[in-house]
LOTIKE-711452 format. One record per atom (N, C-alpha, C): x negated, y negated, z negated; residue number from 1; residue in three letters; atom name. Coordinates in pm, 1 decimal. Example, Ala and Ser with C-alpha at 12.3 -4.5 7.8 and 13.67 -1.06 7.14 Angstrom:
<rs>
       c1       c2       c3 num residu atome
  -1319.0    569.0   -780.0   1    ALA     N
  -1230.0    450.0   -780.0   1    ALA    CA
  -1320.0    330.0   -780.0   1    ALA     C
  -1285.0    225.0   -708.0   2    SER     N
  -1367.0    106.0   -714.0   2    SER    CA
  -1290.0     -3.0   -787.0   2    SER     C
</rs>
This chain:
<rs>
       c1       c2       c3 num residu atome
 -10935.7 -10168.3  -9125.4   1    MET     N
 -10810.9 -10120.3  -9069.4   1    MET    CA
 -10840.5 -10064.6  -8931.3   1    MET     C
 -10779.1  -9955.6  -8900.1   2    THR     N
 -10791.9  -9897.2  -8768.4   2    THR    CA
 -10736.8  -9996.0  -8666.7   2    THR     C
 -10800.9 -10003.5  -8551.8   3    THR     N
 -10758.5 -10103.6  -8454.5   3    THR    CA
 -10630.6 -10060.9  -8384.6   3    THR     C
 -10530.0 -10141.6  -8400.9   4    LEU     N
 -10406.4 -10128.0  -8325.4   4    LEU    CA
 -10398.2 -10253.2  -8240.4   4    LEU     C
 -10351.4 -10238.2  -8121.2   5    THR     N
 -10346.0 -10354.5  -8035.1   5    THR    CA
 -10249.3 -10457.5  -8090.1   5    THR     C
 -10283.7 -10582.2  -8069.4   6    GLN     N
 -10199.4 -10691.8  -8115.4   6    GLN    CA
 -10061.0 -10682.7  -8052.8   6    GLN     C
 -10053.5 -10635.7  -7929.9   7    ALA     N
  -9924.7 -10624.2  -7861.6   7    ALA    CA
  -9833.0 -10526.2  -7933.0   7    ALA     C
  -9886.9 -10412.3  -7979.8   8    ARG     N
  -9804.8 -10314.4  -8052.0   8    ARG    CA
  -9750.4 -10371.5  -8181.5   8    ARG     C
  -9834.2 -10445.0  -8253.6   9    ILE     N
  -9791.6 -10504.2  -8379.6   9    ILE    CA
  -9685.5 -10610.5  -8354.1   9    ILE     C
  -9709.8 -10696.7  -8255.5  10    ASP     N
  -9613.9 -10803.3  -8224.1  10    ASP    CA
  -9481.2 -10747.2  -8176.0  10    ASP     C
  -9485.3 -10643.0  -8094.7  11    GLU     N
  -9361.9 -10582.3  -8042.7  11    GLU    CA
  -9278.8 -10521.0  -8155.1  11    GLU     C
  -9343.5 -10446.0  -8242.9  12    ALA     N
  -9271.9 -10384.1  -8354.0  12    ALA    CA
  -9216.4 -10490.0  -8448.7  12    ALA     C
  -9294.2 -10594.8  -8472.2  13    ALA     N
  -9248.7 -10701.5  -8560.9  13    ALA    CA
  -9129.1 -10774.3  -8502.0  13    ALA     C
  -9129.9 -10796.7  -8371.7  14    ALA     N
  -9018.6 -10866.2  -8307.6  14    ALA    CA
  -8891.4 -10782.3  -8312.1  14    ALA     C
  -8904.1 -10652.6  -8289.7  15    LYS     N
  -8787.4 -10564.8  -8292.0  15    LYS    CA
  -8724.5 -10559.3  -8430.5  15    LYS     C
  -8806.2 -10559.3  -8532.8  16    ALA     N
  -8755.7 -10547.2  -8669.0  16    ALA    CA
  -8733.9 -10682.7  -8735.5  16    ALA     C
  -8762.0 -10790.2  -8663.3  17    ARG     N
  -8750.1 -10926.4  -8717.5  17    ARG    CA
  -8832.3 -10943.5  -8843.9  17    ARG     C
  -8955.5 -10894.1  -8839.3  18    VAL     N
  -9049.9 -10905.8  -8950.0  18    VAL    CA
  -9169.7 -10983.7  -8897.2  18    VAL     C
  -9229.3 -11066.7  -8979.5  19    LYS     N
  -9346.6 -11141.1  -8936.6  19    LYS    CA
  -9463.7 -11046.0  -8915.8  19    LYS     C
  -9542.0 -11074.5  -8812.3  20    ALA     N
  -9655.6 -10988.2  -8779.8  20    ALA    CA
  -9756.9 -10984.2  -8894.0  20    ALA     C
  -9772.4 -11096.2  -8966.2  21    GLU     N
  -9867.7 -11099.0  -9078.3  21    GLU    CA
  -9822.5 -11002.8  -9188.9  21    GLU     C
  -9691.0 -10999.5  -9211.2  22    LEU     N
  -9636.4 -10909.1  -9312.3  22    LEU    CA
  -9656.5 -10763.6  -9271.1  22    LEU     C
  -9637.8 -10735.5  -9142.3  23    LEU     N
  -9658.5 -10599.7  -9092.2  23    LEU    CA
  -9805.0 -10558.9  -9107.0  23    LEU     C
  -9896.4 -10650.1  -9077.7  24    ARG     N
 -10039.4 -10620.7  -9094.5  24    ARG    CA
 -10072.1 -10590.7  -9240.9  24    ARG     C
 -10009.4 -10664.8  -9331.1  25    GLU     N
 -10031.2 -10643.8  -9473.4  25    GLU    CA
  -9989.0 -10502.9  -9514.8  25    GLU     C
  -9874.5 -10457.5  -9468.4  26    TYR     N
  -9828.1 -10322.4  -9499.7  26    TYR    CA
  -9917.3 -10217.1  -9433.8  26    TYR     C
  -9967.3 -10245.4  -9314.8  27    LEU     N
 -10061.1 -10151.7  -9250.1  27    LEU    CA
 -10186.5 -10135.2  -9335.3  27    LEU     C
 -10234.9 -10244.4  -9391.9  28    GLU     N
 -10352.6 -10235.6  -9477.6  28    GLU    CA
 -10324.8 -10149.8  -9601.0  28    GLU     C
 -10204.0 -10162.7  -9658.8  29    TYR     N
 -10167.9 -10078.9  -9773.2  29    TYR    CA
 -10172.6  -9931.5  -9734.8  29    TYR     C
 -10119.9  -9899.5  -9618.1  30    ILE     N
 -10117.0  -9759.5  -9574.1  30    ILE    CA
 -10258.2  -9707.2  -9552.1  30    ILE     C
 -10344.1  -9787.7  -9490.9  31    TYR     N
 -10480.0  -9741.6  -9461.8  31    TYR    CA
 -10566.3  -9730.5  -9586.9  31    TYR     C
 -10530.2  -9797.9  -9695.7  32    ARG     N
 -10606.9  -9786.7  -9820.3  32    ARG    CA
 -10584.0  -9653.8  -9890.9  32    ARG     C
 -10468.7  -9594.0  -9869.9  33    VAL     N
 -10434.9  -9468.4  -9938.3  33    VAL    CA
 -10499.8  -9352.0  -9864.2  33    VAL     C
 -10570.9  -9272.3  -9937.1  34    ARG     N
 -10637.1  -9154.4  -9881.0  34    ARG    CA
 -10546.7  -9033.0  -9900.7  34    ARG     C
 -10566.6  -8928.5  -9819.9  35    PRO     N
 -10488.4  -8805.9  -9841.7  35    PRO    CA
 -10508.5  -8754.5  -9984.4  35    PRO     C
 -10399.7  -8719.8 -10049.9  36    GLY     N
 -10405.1  -8672.9 -10187.5  36    GLY    CA
 -10386.0  -8783.3 -10289.4  36    GLY     C
 -10386.0  -8910.4 -10245.8  37    GLU     N
 -10364.2  -9023.0 -10335.6  37    GLU    CA
 -10222.5  -9075.2 -10319.0  37    GLU     C
 -10177.6  -9152.7 -10417.5  38    VAL     N
 -10045.6  -9214.4 -10413.4  38    VAL    CA
 -10062.9  -9364.6 -10426.2  38    VAL     C
  -9994.3  -9438.4 -10339.2  39    GLY     N
  -9995.6  -9584.4 -10347.3  39    GLY    CA
  -9865.4  -9633.1 -10407.0  39    GLY     C
  -9869.3  -9751.0 -10469.8  40    MET     N
  -9747.7  -9806.2 -10528.0  40    MET    CA
  -9739.2  -9954.7 -10495.7  40    MET     C
  -9624.4  -9994.7 -10440.8  41    LEU     N
  -9598.2 -10134.2 -10410.4  41    LEU    CA
  -9484.0 -10181.6 -10498.0  41    LEU     C
  -9507.8 -10285.4 -10577.0  42    THR     N
  -9401.2 -10342.1 -10659.2  42    THR    CA
  -9336.4 -10456.6 -10583.8  42    THR     C
  -9210.2 -10477.9 -10610.4  43    CYS     N
  -9134.1 -10582.7 -10542.7  43    CYS    CA
  -9169.7 -10719.3 -10600.2  43    CYS     C
  -9186.5 -10816.8 -10511.5  44    ASN     N
  -9208.0 -10954.3 -10553.3  44    ASN    CA
  -9074.4 -11016.4 -10591.8  44    ASN     C
  -9080.9 -11134.3 -10647.6  45    GLU     N
  -8958.9 -11207.4 -10683.9  45    GLU    CA
  -8876.6 -11234.3 -10558.4  45    GLU     C
  -8749.6 -11199.1 -10561.3  46    GLY     N
  -8661.7 -11221.6 -10447.2  46    GLY    CA
  -8671.7 -11116.4 -10338.2  46    GLY     C
  -8745.6 -11011.4 -10363.4  47    GLU     N
  -8763.5 -10903.9 -10265.2  47    GLU    CA
  -8696.4 -10778.1 -10319.7  47    GLU     C
  -8625.5 -10707.2 -10234.5  48    SER     N
  -8557.3 -10586.3 -10280.2  48    SER    CA
  -8641.0 -10462.9 -10248.1  48    SER     C
  -8609.6 -10355.3 -10318.1  49    VAL     N
  -8677.6 -10227.6 -10294.4  49    VAL    CA
  -8649.4 -10181.9 -10151.8  49    VAL     C
  -8529.3 -10208.8 -10105.4  50    ARG     N
  -8491.1 -10169.9  -9969.0  50    ARG    CA
  -8580.5 -10238.1  -9865.0  50    ARG     C
  -8607.9 -10366.4  -9883.9  51    GLU     N
  -8694.6 -10438.7  -9790.6  51    GLU    CA
  -8834.8 -10378.1  -9789.2  51    GLU     C
  -8885.9 -10347.3  -9906.8  52    VAL     N
  -9020.6 -10289.8  -9916.0  52    VAL    CA
  -9024.5 -10155.3  -9845.0  52    VAL     C
  -8922.5 -10072.3  -9867.9  53    ARG     N
  -8917.0  -9941.6  -9801.4  53    ARG    CA
  -8910.4  -9955.3  -9650.4  53    ARG     C
  -8826.7 -10046.0  -9602.0  54    GLN     N
  -8812.0 -10064.6  -9457.8  54    GLN    CA
  -8941.1 -10113.6  -9394.5  54    GLN     C
  -9005.6 -10209.9  -9458.1  55    ASN     N
  -9131.4 -10262.2  -9403.9  55    ASN    CA
  -9241.1 -10156.2  -9405.9  55    ASN     C
  -9244.6 -10077.1  -9511.0  56    LEU     N
  -9344.1  -9970.6  -9521.2  56    LEU    CA
  -9320.5  -9863.4  -9415.5  56    LEU     C
  -9194.9  -9827.1  -9394.1  57    ALA     N
  -9161.7  -9727.3  -9291.8  57    ALA    CA
  -9194.7  -9778.4  -9151.8  57    ALA     C
  -9169.6  -9906.4  -9126.2  58    LEU     N
  -9202.6  -9964.8  -8995.9  58    LEU    CA
  -9353.4  -9962.9  -8972.8  58    LEU     C
  -9429.6 -10001.6  -9073.7  59    ALA     N
  -9575.2 -10001.7  -9061.2  59    ALA    CA
  -9628.4  -9860.9  -9038.3  59    ALA     C
  -9570.9  -9763.0  -9106.2  60    ALA     N
  -9614.2  -9623.8  -9087.4  60    ALA    CA
  -9583.8  -9577.3  -8945.8  60    ALA     C
  -9469.5  -9617.3  -8891.8  61    ALA     N
  -9434.5  -9578.3  -8755.4  61    ALA    CA
  -9529.1  -9642.2  -8654.9  61    ALA     C
  -9564.8  -9767.9  -8675.8  62    VAL     N
  -9658.2  -9836.5  -8586.1  62    VAL    CA
  -9795.6  -9770.2  -8592.5  62    VAL     C
  -9836.8  -9732.4  -8713.7  63    ALA     N
  -9968.1  -9670.1  -8731.8  63    ALA    CA
  -9970.5  -9524.9  -8687.8  63    ALA     C
  -9853.3  -9463.7  -8676.9  64    GLY     N
  -9848.9  -9322.3  -8640.8  64    GLY    CA
  -9883.7  -9231.5  -8756.3  64    GLY     C
  -9868.1  -9281.8  -8877.9  65    GLU     N
  -9899.3  -9204.5  -8998.1  65    GLU    CA
  -9770.7  -9156.2  -9063.3  65    GLU     C
  -9752.6  -9026.7  -9079.5  66    PRO     N
  -9635.5  -8978.9  -9152.5  66    PRO    CA
  -9655.3  -9001.9  -9302.7  66    PRO     C
  -9557.1  -9067.1  -9366.0  67    ILE     N
  -9568.1  -9092.3  -9509.2  67    ILE    CA
  -9443.3  -9041.6  -9580.0  67    ILE     C
  -9458.0  -9015.0  -9707.7  68    GLY     N
  -9346.1  -8982.2  -9794.2  68    GLY    CA
  -9327.3  -9097.2  -9890.5  68    GLY     C
  -9204.0  -9120.0  -9935.1  69    MET     N
  -9176.8  -9231.2 -10025.9  69    MET    CA
  -9086.5  -9186.3 -10139.1  69    MET     C
  -9101.1  -9251.8 -10252.9  70    ALA     N
  -9013.5  -9231.1 -10367.4  70    ALA    CA
  -8989.9  -9365.9 -10432.4  70    ALA     C
  -8871.8  -9384.7 -10487.3  71    LEU     N
  -8837.3  -9510.8 -10552.0  71    LEU    CA
  -8857.4  -9500.6 -10701.8  71    LEU     C
  -8894.9  -9612.1 -10762.1  72    ARG     N
  -8905.5  -9620.1 -10907.7  72    ARG    CA
  -8817.1  -9735.2 -10951.8  72    ARG     C
  -8737.7  -9711.5 -11049.4  73    ARG     N
  -8646.6  -9816.5 -11097.3  73    ARG    CA
  -8715.5  -9914.7 -11190.8  73    ARG     C
  -8804.7  -9867.0 -11274.8  74    ARG     N
  -8876.8  -9954.7 -11367.4  74    ARG    CA
  -9023.4  -9925.3 -11359.5  74    ARG     C
  -9106.0 -10008.6 -11316.3  75    PRO     N
  -9077.8 -10135.5 -11251.1  75    PRO    CA
  -9018.6 -10110.4 -11113.1  75    PRO     C
  -8953.0 -10210.0 -11059.0  76    ARG     N
  -8894.7 -10194.7 -10925.1  76    ARG    CA
  -9010.1 -10178.4 -10826.4  76    ARG     C
  -9029.8 -10057.1 -10782.1  77    ALA     N
  -9145.1 -10028.4 -10697.9  77    ALA    CA
  -9115.5  -9912.7 -10603.6  77    ALA     C
  -9201.5  -9899.4 -10503.6  78    VAL     N
  -9196.2  -9788.5 -10408.6  78    VAL    CA
  -9331.0  -9719.2 -10414.9  78    VAL     C
  -9330.7  -9590.2 -10442.2  79    THR     N
  -9453.9  -9512.9 -10434.5  79    THR    CA
  -9454.8  -9440.6 -10300.4  79    THR     C
  -9572.7  -9426.9 -10243.1  80    PHE     N
  -9583.3  -9361.7 -10112.4  80    PHE    CA
  -9713.0  -9283.9 -10104.0  80    PHE     C
  -9715.2  -9188.8 -10013.2  81    TRP     N
  -9831.6  -9103.5  -9992.6  81    TRP    CA
  -9833.4  -9060.2  -9846.8  81    TRP     C
  -9949.8  -9018.0  -9802.1  82    LEU     N
  -9963.9  -8967.8  -9665.7  82    LEU    CA
  -9921.3  -8822.8  -9661.4  82    LEU     C
  -9834.6  -8792.3  -9568.0  83    GLU     N
  -9790.1  -8654.2  -9548.2  83    GLU    CA
  -9893.7  -8582.1  -9461.9  83    GLU     C
  -9901.9  -8452.0  -9480.3  84    LYS     N
  -9989.6  -8374.1  -9393.0  84    LYS    CA
  -9926.4  -8366.4  -9255.5  84    LYS     C
 -10008.8  -8378.1  -9155.7  85    ARG     N
  -9958.5  -8366.2  -9019.0  85    ARG    CA
  -9936.6  -8220.3  -8985.7  85    ARG     C
  -9828.4  -8197.0  -8916.2  86    ARG     N
  -9798.1  -8060.7  -8874.0  86    ARG    CA
  -9880.6  -8025.7  -8751.5  86    ARG     C
  -9922.3  -7904.6  -8745.5  87    ARG     N
  -9996.6  -7858.0  -8628.6  87    ARG    CA
  -9900.4  -7821.6  -8518.6  87    ARG     C
  -9946.9  -7828.2  -8396.5  88    GLY     N
  -9866.6  -7781.9  -8284.9  88    GLY    CA
  -9777.2  -7889.4  -8225.9  88    GLY     C
  -9683.8  -7844.1  -8152.2  89    ARG     N
  -9593.7  -7931.9  -8080.0  89    ARG    CA
  -9495.5  -8001.8  -8176.5  89    ARG     C
  -9469.6  -8130.8  -8155.7  90    PRO     N
  -9373.5  -8200.1  -8242.7  90    PRO    CA
  -9232.5  -8141.6  -8227.2  90    PRO     C
  -9153.5  -8156.3  -8331.6  91    ARG     N
  -9015.9  -8108.5  -8327.2  91    ARG    CA
  -8935.3  -8186.0  -8226.1  91    ARG     C
  -8836.9  -8120.1  -8169.0  92    LYS     N
  -8748.4  -8181.9  -8071.8  92    LYS    CA
  -8654.0  -8277.3  -8145.1  92    LYS     C
  -8642.0  -8398.9  -8096.1  93    ALA     N
  -8553.9  -8497.3  -8160.1  93    ALA    CA
  -8409.0  -8469.2  -8118.2  93    ALA     C
  -8320.5  -8488.1  -8215.2  94    GLY     N
  -8177.6  -8477.5  -8180.5  94    GLY    CA
  -8116.5  -8355.9  -8225.7  94    GLY     C
</rs>
């Protein structure tokens, strides 16, 4: 896994009320997927697709990796992939 400071992980986890270990786990999922590949996370018992999407989006934001996501109803899963980074200046927010 690419080194992210422990402070960044802890801060993001505290803001989102997610355990830091869980955030690290999602970061590992993101780093395993190579450009051009698709990853799939299935929901565990008692876990909703919404929770998986939110945790995955938070981990991507912490890592600075733009990702795309799609939902699958059967099995209850979230597929994700790395988006290509845009060249040049980032878009203006707002």
